[in-house]
C-alpha positions as CSV (number, residue, x, y, z in Angstrom):
1,M,-114.0,-100.8,-31.2
2,K,-110.8,-102.6,-31.0
3,S,-108.0,-102.1,-28.4
4,T,-104.0,-102.4,-28.9
5,A,-102.2,-104.7,-26.5
6,L,-101.2,-101.7,-24.6
7,S,-104.6,-99.9,-24.3
8,H,-104.7,-100.9,-20.5
9,V,-101.1,-99.4,-20.1
10,H,-102.2,-95.9,-21.6
11,Q,-105.2,-95.8,-19.4
12,A,-103.2,-96.6,-16.2
13,L,-101.0,-93.6,-17.4
14,G,-103.9,-91.4,-17.4
15,A,-104.0,-91.1,-21.3
16,K,-107.1,-89.3,-22.8
17,M,-108.3,-92.2,-25.0
18,V,-110.4,-91.6,-28.2
19,P,-111.7,-93.6,-31.0
20,F,-109.3,-93.5,-34.0
21,A,-109.6,-95.8,-37.0
22,G,-111.7,-98.3,-35.2
23,Y,-109.2,-98.5,-32.2
24,N,-109.4,-97.1,-28.7
25,M,-106.1,-95.0,-28.9
26,P,-104.2,-92.4,-26.6
27,V,-104.6,-88.9,-28.1
28,S,-102.7,-87.3,-25.2
29,Y,-101.1,-87.7,-21.9
30,E,-99.8,-84.3,-20.6
31,G,-100.9,-82.2,-23.6
32,V,-99.9,-81.8,-27.0
33,N,-97.4,-79.0,-26.8
34,I,-95.3,-80.8,-24.0
35,E,-95.5,-84.0,-25.8
36,H,-94.4,-82.3,-29.2
37,Q,-91.4,-80.6,-27.7
38,T,-90.4,-83.9,-25.8
39,V,-90.0,-85.6,-29.2
40,R,-88.2,-82.6,-30.9
41,E,-85.9,-82.1,-28.2
42,G,-85.5,-85.5,-26.4
43,V,-87.3,-88.9,-26.9
44,G,-90.9,-90.1,-26.8
45,V,-92.7,-93.4,-27.6
46,F,-95.9,-93.7,-29.5
47,D,-98.0,-96.9,-29.5
48,V,-99.0,-97.2,-33.1
49,S,-100.1,-100.7,-33.1
50,H,-103.2,-99.9,-34.9
51,M,-101.3,-99.8,-38.2
52,G,-101.9,-102.7,-40.5
53,E,-99.1,-105.2,-41.6
54,F,-99.3,-107.6,-44.7
55,L,-96.7,-110.4,-45.6
56,I,-96.4,-110.8,-49.2
57,E,-94.1,-113.9,-50.0
58,G,-93.3,-116.4,-52.7
59,P,-91.5,-116.1,-56.2
60,S,-94.3,-113.7,-57.5
61,A,-94.4,-111.5,-54.4
62,L,-92.3,-108.6,-56.1
63,D,-94.4,-108.9,-59.3
64,L,-97.5,-108.1,-57.3
65,I,-96.0,-105.4,-55.2
66,Q,-94.7,-103.7,-58.5
67,R,-98.2,-104.0,-60.0
68,V,-100.1,-102.4,-57.2
69,T,-97.6,-99.7,-55.8
70,S,-96.4,-96.5,-57.5
71,N,-92.7,-96.7,-56.5
72,D,-90.3,-99.0,-57.9
73,A,-89.7,-101.8,-55.3
74,A,-87.3,-103.6,-57.5
75,K,-84.6,-101.1,-56.4
76,L,-84.7,-102.3,-52.8
77,V,-82.2,-104.8,-51.4
78,D,-82.6,-106.8,-48.2
79,G,-83.0,-104.3,-45.2
80,Q,-84.3,-101.5,-47.1
81,A,-87.7,-99.9,-46.9
82,Q,-89.6,-97.5,-49.4
83,Y,-92.5,-95.0,-49.1
84,S,-95.2,-95.7,-51.9
85,C,-98.7,-95.6,-52.6
86,L,-101.4,-97.7,-54.1
87,P,-103.0,-95.9,-57.1
88,N,-106.7,-96.7,-57.9
89,N,-108.2,-96.7,-61.3
90,Q,-109.8,-93.2,-61.0
91,G,-106.7,-91.2,-60.7
92,G,-106.6,-91.3,-56.9
93,I,-104.9,-93.2,-54.0
94,V,-106.2,-96.3,-52.2
95,D,-103.5,-95.6,-49.5
96,D,-100.1,-94.5,-48.8
97,L,-97.8,-97.4,-47.2
98,I,-94.3,-98.5,-46.6
99,V,-92.8,-101.6,-48.3
100,Y,-90.0,-103.3,-46.6
101,R,-87.9,-106.0,-48.3
102,L,-86.9,-108.7,-45.9
103,N,-85.7,-110.8,-48.6
104,S,-86.3,-111.3,-52.3
105,E,-89.3,-113.4,-51.7
106,K,-90.4,-112.0,-48.4
107,W,-92.0,-108.6,-48.1
108,L,-94.0,-106.5,-45.5
109,L,-96.3,-104.0,-46.4
110,V,-97.3,-101.5,-43.6
111,V,-100.6,-99.6,-44.3
112,N,-102.8,-97.2,-42.5
113,A,-105.2,-98.5,-39.8
114,S,-108.4,-97.0,-41.4
115,N,-107.7,-98.8,-44.5
116,I,-106.6,-102.4,-43.7
117,E,-109.6,-104.0,-45.0
118,K,-109.8,-101.8,-48.2
119,D,-106.2,-102.3,-48.9
120,W,-106.3,-106.1,-48.3
121,E,-109.1,-106.4,-50.7
122,W,-107.4,-104.1,-53.4
123,I,-104.1,-105.9,-53.3
124,S,-105.8,-109.4,-53.3
125,S,-107.9,-108.5,-56.4
126,H,-104.6,-107.9,-58.2
127,N,-103.0,-111.1,-56.9
128,T,-103.3,-113.1,-60.3
129,S,-99.8,-114.8,-60.2
130,G,-100.3,-116.6,-56.8
131,A,-98.3,-114.7,-54.3
132,Q,-98.9,-115.8,-50.7
133,M,-100.5,-113.1,-48.7
134,R,-100.9,-113.0,-44.9
135,N,-102.8,-110.3,-42.9
136,I,-100.8,-110.2,-39.7
137,S,-102.2,-106.9,-38.5
138,D,-104.0,-108.3,-35.4
139,D,-101.0,-110.3,-34.2
140,F,-98.3,-107.6,-34.2
141,S,-97.7,-104.4,-32.4
142,L,-95.7,-101.3,-33.3
143,L,-93.9,-98.7,-31.2
144,A,-92.4,-95.7,-32.7
145,I,-89.5,-94.4,-30.4
146,Q,-88.9,-90.8,-31.8
147,G,-86.5,-88.0,-31.1
148,P,-82.7,-87.1,-31.3
149,K,-82.0,-88.9,-28.1
150,A,-83.7,-92.0,-29.2
151,A,-80.6,-94.0,-30.5
152,Q,-78.5,-93.2,-27.3
153,A,-81.4,-94.0,-25.1
154,M,-82.3,-97.3,-26.7
155,Q,-78.7,-98.7,-27.4
156,A,-78.5,-100.8,-24.3
157,L,-81.6,-102.7,-25.3
158,T,-80.1,-104.2,-28.6
159,S,-76.8,-105.7,-30.0
160,V,-77.4,-103.6,-33.2
161,D,-75.6,-100.5,-33.5
162,L,-78.8,-98.1,-33.7
163,E,-76.7,-95.2,-35.2
164,S,-75.9,-97.4,-38.3
165,I,-79.6,-97.8,-39.2
166,K,-80.0,-95.0,-41.7
167,F,-83.2,-93.5,-42.8
168,Y,-85.5,-96.0,-44.5
169,T,-83.4,-99.0,-43.5
170,F,-84.1,-101.7,-41.0
171,E,-82.6,-104.5,-39.1
172,V,-84.3,-107.9,-37.7
173,A,-82.5,-108.4,-34.4
174,D,-82.8,-108.7,-30.6
175,F,-84.5,-105.8,-28.8
176,A,-85.6,-105.4,-25.2
177,G,-85.1,-109.1,-24.3
178,I,-86.9,-110.6,-27.4
179,D,-84.9,-112.3,-30.1
180,Y,-86.5,-111.1,-33.2
181,A,-87.9,-107.6,-33.8
182,I,-87.9,-105.4,-36.8
183,I,-86.0,-102.3,-35.9
184,S,-86.7,-99.6,-38.6
185,A,-86.0,-96.1,-39.2
186,T,-89.0,-94.8,-41.1
187,G,-90.1,-92.2,-38.7
188,Y,-93.3,-89.8,-39.3
189,T,-91.8,-87.0,-37.0
190,G,-88.8,-85.6,-38.5
191,S,-86.7,-85.9,-35.4
192,G,-85.2,-89.3,-36.0
193,G,-85.7,-92.5,-34.0
194,F,-86.8,-96.1,-34.6
195,E,-90.0,-98.1,-35.2
196,I,-90.1,-101.6,-33.3
197,Y,-92.4,-104.2,-34.7
198,C,-92.9,-107.2,-32.4
199,K,-95.7,-109.7,-31.4
200,N,-98.6,-108.6,-29.3
201,S,-97.4,-111.0,-26.6
202,E,-94.2,-109.3,-26.4
203,V,-95.0,-105.6,-26.6
204,E,-95.7,-104.8,-22.9
205,Q,-92.2,-106.2,-22.1
206,V,-90.8,-104.1,-24.8
207,W,-92.8,-100.9,-23.7
208,N,-91.6,-101.4,-20.1
209,K,-88.0,-101.8,-21.0
210,V,-88.1,-98.8,-23.4
211,M,-89.5,-96.6,-20.6
212,E,-87.0,-98.0,-18.2
213,A,-84.0,-97.5,-20.6
214,G,-85.2,-94.0,-21.7
215,A,-85.8,-92.8,-18.1
216,D,-82.5,-91.1,-17.9
217,Y,-83.2,-89.3,-21.1
218,G,-86.5,-88.0,-20.1
219,I,-88.6,-90.4,-22.3
220,K,-92.5,-89.9,-22.0
221,P,-95.4,-91.6,-23.8
222,I,-96.7,-89.5,-26.6
223,G,-100.2,-89.5,-28.1
224,L,-101.7,-89.1,-31.6
225,A,-102.3,-85.5,-31.2
226,A,-98.6,-84.7,-31.1
227,R,-97.9,-87.2,-33.7
228,D,-100.2,-85.2,-35.9
229,T,-98.4,-81.8,-35.2
230,L,-95.1,-83.4,-35.7
231,R,-95.8,-84.9,-39.1
232,L,-97.5,-81.6,-40.4
233,E,-94.4,-79.5,-39.4
234,M,-92.5,-81.9,-41.9
235,G,-95.2,-81.5,-44.5
236,Y,-95.9,-85.4,-44.4
237,C,-99.3,-86.4,-45.9
238,L,-101.9,-87.8,-43.8
239,Y,-104.4,-90.2,-45.6
240,G,-107.9,-89.0,-45.3
241,N,-106.7,-85.4,-45.1
242,D,-104.0,-84.6,-47.7
243,I,-104.4,-87.6,-49.9
244,D,-107.5,-89.8,-50.5
245,D,-109.3,-91.8,-53.2
246,T,-109.9,-88.6,-55.2
247,T,-106.4,-86.9,-55.0
248,S,-103.7,-87.5,-57.6
249,P,-100.3,-88.6,-56.2
250,L,-98.9,-85.9,-58.8
251,E,-101.0,-83.2,-57.4
252,A,-100.2,-84.2,-53.8
253,G,-96.4,-83.7,-54.6
254,L,-95.7,-87.4,-54.6
255,G,-94.3,-87.5,-58.2
256,W,-91.1,-88.8,-56.5
257,I,-92.6,-92.0,-55.5
258,T,-94.6,-92.4,-58.9
259,K,-92.2,-94.1,-61.2
260,F,-93.1,-94.6,-64.8
261,T,-90.0,-96.8,-65.6
262,K,-92.6,-99.6,-64.8
263,D,-96.2,-100.5,-65.4
264,F,-98.5,-100.2,-62.5
265,V,-102.2,-99.7,-61.8
266,N,-103.3,-96.7,-63.6
267,S,-99.8,-95.7,-64.6
268,E,-101.0,-94.8,-68.2
269,Q,-103.5,-92.3,-67.0
270,L,-101.2,-90.8,-64.5
271,A,-98.4,-90.5,-67.1
272,A,-100.9,-88.6,-69.4
273,E,-101.8,-86.4,-66.4
274,K,-98.2,-85.5,-65.9
275,A,-97.8,-84.9,-69.7
276,A,-100.8,-82.6,-69.8
277,G,-99.7,-80.6,-66.7
278,I,-101.5,-81.0,-63.3
279,T,-104.3,-78.4,-62.6
280,N,-104.2,-78.3,-58.8
281,R,-101.2,-78.7,-56.3
282,L,-100.9,-79.5,-52.7
283,V,-99.1,-76.5,-51.1
284,A,-97.9,-75.4,-47.6
285,F,-98.7,-72.1,-46.0
286,E,-98.1,-70.2,-43.0
287,M,-100.5,-67.7,-41.3
288,Q,-99.3,-64.1,-41.2
289,Q,-101.5,-63.3,-38.2
290,K,-102.4,-65.3,-35.0
291,A,-105.0,-67.8,-36.2
292,I,-105.2,-71.5,-36.6
293,P,-106.3,-72.9,-39.9
294,R,-108.5,-76.1,-39.8
295,K,-109.3,-78.8,-42.2
296,D,-111.9,-77.8,-44.8
297,Y,-111.5,-74.0,-44.2
298,A,-111.7,-72.3,-47.5
299,I,-108.5,-71.1,-49.1
300,L,-109.1,-67.6,-50.9
301,D,-107.0,-65.7,-53.2
302,I,-106.1,-62.0,-52.3
303,D,-109.3,-60.8,-53.9
304,G,-111.2,-63.1,-51.8
305,N,-112.2,-65.7,-54.3
306,S,-112.4,-69.3,-53.2
307,I,-109.6,-71.4,-54.8
308,G,-109.2,-74.4,-52.6
309,R,-109.5,-75.9,-49.1
310,V,-107.2,-76.8,-46.2
311,T,-106.6,-80.4,-45.8
312,S,-104.5,-80.1,-42.7
313,G,-103.9,-77.3,-40.3
314,T,-102.6,-76.6,-36.7
315,M,-100.8,-74.2,-34.4
316,S,-97.2,-75.2,-34.9
317,P,-95.7,-75.9,-31.3
318,S,-92.2,-75.5,-32.8
319,L,-92.9,-72.2,-34.7
320,G,-95.5,-70.6,-32.7
321,R,-97.7,-69.8,-35.6
322,G,-100.5,-71.4,-37.6
323,I,-99.4,-73.7,-40.4
324,G,-101.3,-75.9,-43.1
325,M,-101.6,-77.5,-46.3
326,G,-104.2,-77.5,-49.1
327,Y,-105.1,-77.7,-52.8
328,V,-104.9,-74.7,-55.0
329,P,-104.7,-74.1,-58.7
330,A,-101.3,-75.1,-59.9
331,A,-100.6,-71.6,-61.3
332,M,-100.8,-70.4,-57.7
333,K,-98.3,-72.8,-56.1
334,A,-95.3,-70.6,-56.0
335,V,-93.5,-70.0,-52.9
336,G,-94.3,-66.5,-51.6
337,T,-97.8,-66.4,-53.1
338,E,-100.1,-64.5,-50.9
339,I,-103.5,-66.2,-50.0
340,Q,-106.1,-66.0,-47.4
341,I,-107.8,-68.5,-45.2
342,Q,-111.5,-68.1,-44.3
343,I,-111.7,-68.4,-40.6
344,R,-115.3,-68.1,-39.6
345,K,-116.3,-64.5,-40.9
346,K,-112.7,-63.3,-41.3
347,A,-110.3,-63.7,-44.3
348,V,-106.9,-64.1,-42.6
349,P,-103.6,-63.5,-44.7
350,A,-101.3,-66.4,-45.1
351,T,-98.3,-66.9,-47.4
352,I,-97.3,-70.2,-49.5
353,V,-93.9,-71.6,-48.2
354,K,-91.5,-74.2,-48.9
355,L,-91.7,-77.6,-46.8
356,P,-90.7,-78.6,-44.4
357,F,-92.0,-75.8,-41.9
358,Y,-89.7,-77.2,-39.2
359,K,-86.1,-77.1,-40.3
360,G,-84.7,-78.7,-37.2
């Protein structure tokens, strides 16, 4: 099992450590509800250095990215990022990722930790025009500083105006005493904030300065459990739960990152699927009684017939009720549709709702 450059710091802080995507990661420190509310109301910092980073460079870099990703990276200018996915040849998704344009011939792809090797092999297999590829995952660390007070708390650490870094843009600038860090606003929590990419040799210094700068703002370290409840309240997909090698991006509600204005892997089949009409749809639901939906629980119609399964579920710390997502027949996707979730021997009523669950 791998460790991040900060694993010893988390252990010293008393974090509960668990295996996650091949890494020894902090799942919680004080408890998921406390950590969740810290991010919603103030500022918290996550170590997400397990994520994968690939550099794609050269004159044919954009051509490769356009071929393997579903979104249109040609629309990006320097300093912009884009959410996208890697379609496979069977109508599913190899992974979801973020594409960063450093310049016209230098791009950074940030992928999920559990898929680093798979993604690298997949992208490499389509690199027929000689783009230069470097897997820098083991050399770089990533901190996510999230919450409404993040910009104010971190401003003293950089010469860049953090408030000017809009959602899905980034700066390469000084931060916490290091000359070159990527400071991006591509958060996964819905409460604003920044991600800091730096070298492993620099991250402990950055972590310490972040904690020091945030002390007056109540900053706390946050574990992966709260990261999951925060992203679910926003309705953000988690690879391995809501999307995987068998789920269509169109069925997952990711049509907005599936651009048929260009050719990409499996684009013809996905276009045909769109034209024919999708049969299943990822929906969001709220429980109508005190109950917690969990992954793989059956979704039933009001007559008790099984119509799908829960892909993500939790007790929402912000809302105080059970929330979840799952796939149902497209004919039943309408907001307000009444369904049931099979929890042990009981069918508990729920209602399909519009995302996000948390409105801020």
